[in-house]
C-alpha positions in Angstrom: -64.5 -124.7 -58.1 -66.3 -123.5 -54.9 -70.2 -123.9 -54.5 -71.8 -121.7 -52.3 -75.3 -122.2 -51.9 -76.0 -120.4 -47.7 -76.9 -123.5 -47.1 -78.6 -124.9 -49.9 -79.2 -128.0 -51.5 -80.0 -128.8 -54.7 -80.8 -132.6 -54.4 -83.1 -130.9 -51.2 -86.9 -130.7 -51.4 -87.6 -127.2 -50.6 -88.4 -126.1 -47.0 -92.0 -127.5 -46.0 -92.6 -123.7 -44.6 -92.7 -121.9 -47.8 -94.2 -125.6 -49.2 -97.8 -125.0 -47.3 -98.1 -121.9 -47.1 -101.1 -120.7 -49.4 -99.7 -117.3 -51.8 -101.7 -114.5 -50.9 -101.6 -111.8 -53.7 -100.3 -109.2 -51.4 -97.6 -112.1 -49.8 -94.8 -112.1 -52.4 -92.5 -114.6 -50.0 -94.7 -117.5 -49.8 -95.8 -120.8 -52.0 -98.4 -121.9 -53.6 -99.8 -125.0 -52.8 -100.9 -126.4 -55.8 -101.1 -129.8 -55.1 -104.6 -130.3 -55.9 -103.7 -129.7 -59.0 -100.7 -131.7 -59.4 -101.6 -134.8 -61.8 -99.5 -137.9 -63.7 -102.0 -137.2 -66.4 -101.8 -133.5 -66.9 -100.5 -132.1 -70.5 -97.2 -130.8 -68.3 -96.2 -133.2 -66.5 -96.6 -135.9 -69.8 -94.4 -132.1 -71.5 -91.7 -132.6 -68.5 -91.7 -136.3 -69.3 -90.2 -136.2 -72.9 -88.4 -133.6 -72.6 -86.0 -135.4 -69.7 -86.6 -138.2 -72.0 -85.2 -135.7 -73.6 -81.9 -134.3 -71.7 -81.5 -137.9 -70.4 -80.7 -139.2 -73.0 -78.5 -135.7 -74.7 -76.5 -135.7 -71.5 -75.8 -139.4 -71.3 -73.4 -138.7 -74.3 -72.0 -136.4 -73.3 -71.0 -137.0 -69.4 -69.0 -139.8 -70.6 -66.9 -137.9 -71.7 -66.9 -134.4 -70.6 -63.7 -133.0 -69.5 -63.4 -129.3 -67.6 -62.1 -127.6 -69.8 -63.9 -128.1 -72.2 -65.7 -125.1 -72.3 -65.5 -121.9 -69.8 -68.1 -120.8 -70.0 -70.6 -123.3 -68.9 -68.4 -123.3 -65.5 -71.3 -121.3 -63.3 -74.2 -124.4 -64.1 -71.7 -127.1 -63.2 -72.1 -129.2 -59.6 -70.9 -132.2 -58.0 -72.8 -135.4 -58.2 -76.1 -133.6 -58.2 -78.1 -137.2 -57.1 -82.1 -136.0 -58.1 -83.1 -136.8 -61.0 -83.6 -134.9 -64.2 -86.9 -135.8 -63.8 -88.0 -135.1 -60.1 -86.0 -131.7 -60.2 -88.3 -131.3 -63.2 -91.0 -132.2 -61.5 -90.3 -130.5 -58.9 -89.9 -126.9 -60.0 -93.5 -127.8 -61.6 -94.6 -128.9 -59.2 -94.3 -125.4 -56.7 -94.6 -122.4 -59.8 -97.0 -124.3 -61.9 -96.2 -123.3 -65.0 -97.9 -124.2 -67.6 -97.2 -126.3 -70.8 -95.2 -123.5 -73.1 -93.2 -122.4 -70.2 -92.4 -125.5 -70.1 -91.2 -125.8 -73.8 -89.7 -122.5 -74.0 -86.9 -124.5 -71.2 -86.5 -126.1 -74.3 -85.6 -123.5 -76.8 -84.1 -121.6 -74.6 -81.3 -124.2 -73.7 -80.5 -125.7 -77.2 -80.2 -121.7 -77.9 -77.5 -121.2 -75.6 -75.9 -124.4 -76.7 -75.8 -123.7 -80.1 -74.4 -120.0 -79.4 -72.0 -121.3 -77.2 -71.6 -125.2 -77.9 -72.0 -125.9 -75.1 -72.7 -130.0 -74.1 -75.4 -130.6 -71.7 -74.3 -133.7 -68.9 -75.2 -134.4 -65.4 -73.4 -131.6 -64.4 -74.8 -128.7 -66.1 -78.5 -129.7 -66.9 -79.5 -128.8 -63.4 -78.3 -125.6 -63.3 -79.9 -124.6 -67.2 -83.5 -125.7 -66.6 -83.2 -123.7 -63.5 -81.8 -120.5 -65.0 -84.2 -121.6 -68.5 -87.5 -121.7 -66.2 -86.7 -118.1 -64.4 -86.2 -116.7 -67.8 -89.4 -118.1 -69.4 -91.7 -117.5 -66.3 -90.4 -113.8 -66.4 -91.1 -114.1 -70.1 -94.4 -115.6 -70.6 -95.8 -115.9 -67.6 -98.1 -113.3 -65.1 -97.8 -114.3 -62.2 -94.0 -114.5 -60.9 -92.7 -115.1 -57.6 -89.6 -113.7 -55.5 -86.7 -114.7 -56.9 -85.5 -116.3 -53.4 -88.2 -118.2 -54.6 -86.7 -119.9 -56.8 -83.6 -120.2 -55.5 -84.8 -122.1 -52.5 -86.9 -124.5 -55.2 -83.5 -124.8 -57.2 -81.7 -125.5 -53.9 -79.5 -122.5 -54.5 -78.7 -118.8 -52.9 -80.4 -116.3 -54.1 -77.6 -114.4 -54.8 -76.5 -117.1 -57.2 -80.1 -117.0 -58.8 -79.6 -113.8 -59.6 -76.2 -114.2 -61.2 -77.3 -117.3 -63.3 -80.4 -115.3 -64.7 -78.6 -112.8 -66.3 -75.5 -114.5 -66.8 -78.5 -117.0 -69.4 -79.8 -114.2 -70.9 -76.1 -112.8 -71.4 -75.3 -116.3 -73.4 -78.3 -116.3 -75.1 -77.8 -113.0 -76.1 -80.6 -111.1 -74.6 -82.5 -113.3 -78.2 -86.1 -114.2 -75.6 -88.1 -113.7 -78.4 -89.5 -116.8 -80.4 -91.0 -117.0 -82.9 -94.8 -119.5 -83.6 -93.0 -121.4 -86.3 -90.3 -122.0 -83.8 -92.5 -123.0 -81.4 -94.4 -125.1 -83.0 -91.0 -127.2 -84.7 -89.7 -127.7 -81.0 -93.6 -128.2 -79.3 -94.8 -131.3 -82.5 -91.6 -132.5 -81.7 -91.6 -133.5 -78.1 -95.7 -134.2 -78.9 -94.8 -136.0 -81.5 -92.0 -137.7 -80.0 -93.7 -141.5 -78.1 -95.1 -142.5 -81.7 -91.7 -142.1 -83.1 -88.0 -141.6 -82.7 -86.1 -138.6 -84.0 -81.9 -137.6 -84.1 -82.0 -135.3 -81.9 -80.0 -132.8 -83.9 -82.9 -132.2 -85.6 -83.3 -130.5 -81.9 -80.4 -128.2 -83.1 -82.7 -126.7 -85.3 -81.6 -122.9 -83.9 -78.0 -123.0 -85.9 -80.8 -122.5 -88.7 -82.9 -120.3 -87.6 -79.6 -118.1 -86.7 -78.5 -118.7 -90.0 -81.7 -117.4 -91.8 -81.7 -114.7 -89.6 -78.2 -114.1 -90.2 -78.8 -114.1 -93.9 -82.2 -111.6 -93.5 -79.5 -109.5 -92.3 -77.3 -109.7 -94.6 -79.7 -109.3 -97.4 -80.9 -105.9 -95.9 -77.9 -104.6 -94.9 -76.8 -105.4 -99.3 -80.3 -103.9 -100.2 -79.5 -101.1 -98.3 -76.0 -100.6 -99.2 -77.6 -100.4 -103.1 -79.9 -98.6 -102.2 -77.2 -95.8 -101.0 -75.5 -96.8 -104.0 -78.1 -96.1 -106.4 -78.9 -92.7 -104.7 -75.1 -91.4 -104.5 -75.0 -92.1 -108.4 -77.7 -90.3 -108.7 -76.3 -87.5 -106.4 -73.1 -87.2 -109.0 -75.0 -87.1 -112.6 -77.3 -85.2 -111.0 -74.1 -82.8 -109.6 -72.3 -83.5 -113.0 -75.6 -81.9 -114.8 -75.3 -79.0 -112.3 -71.8 -79.4 -113.2 -72.9 -78.5 -117.3 -75.6 -77.1 -117.2 -73.3 -74.0 -115.1 -70.3 -74.2 -117.9 -72.4 -74.6 -120.5 -74.3 -71.2 -119.4 -70.4 -69.4 -118.0 -69.5 -70.1 -121.5 -72.7 -68.7 -123.2 -72.3 -65.4 -120.8 -68.2 -65.6 -121.4 -69.1 -65.5 -125.6 -72.1 -62.8 -125.0 -68.8 -60.6 -123.7 -66.6 -61.1 -126.3 -69.0 -59.7 -129.2 
């Protein structure tokens, strides 16, 4: 599959002319320079490092077994031989978007949601564009300050047209389900927060399936309840109709008897 990037390269650094501009609220074509807020000790960077370790472990296992024909749905996310690491890529996106830590957790949740729904396997060939797409969706859902799409495209090393397509394609694959409950968010956040203290199985991060099953069961229970309610009222209506018919027949019979007399 030919990757049309309009001379953009996902492995390259963002253009310096955009990096060095101070973002003006009226100037939507610039990227804010936030180097002064970019420190290795920030909570966001620590979260990124932990998520990077998780993604890397999963990609290590899956990339060796990867085959192009595994899942046709993932083709728009594929990259040939990416040379930039997951950590460097995520840090670059954070550095110039200044997304908060909750948005970073949403990136993880949305990617996990997409993988569970579509049976995706994370590899070093698809993880970069999945991160980029998930980030744009998460920022638009969770942040107040949003940049134009061409800025996210430049930061991600792809064209604006491809960025727009990937955003729409991503939300389509997760069935436009961007809502995250507090319980689910806390589950992922606690997992990442405890990553330094103990090693846990990556399969535990696939709780989205069970979460979806719970929602589906609740939905099915609601349907069944509604059906039972409908049946109840149908039966009640039928009894009422029978009662009406009985009274009507009784009245007619009495009238006939009176006439015969």
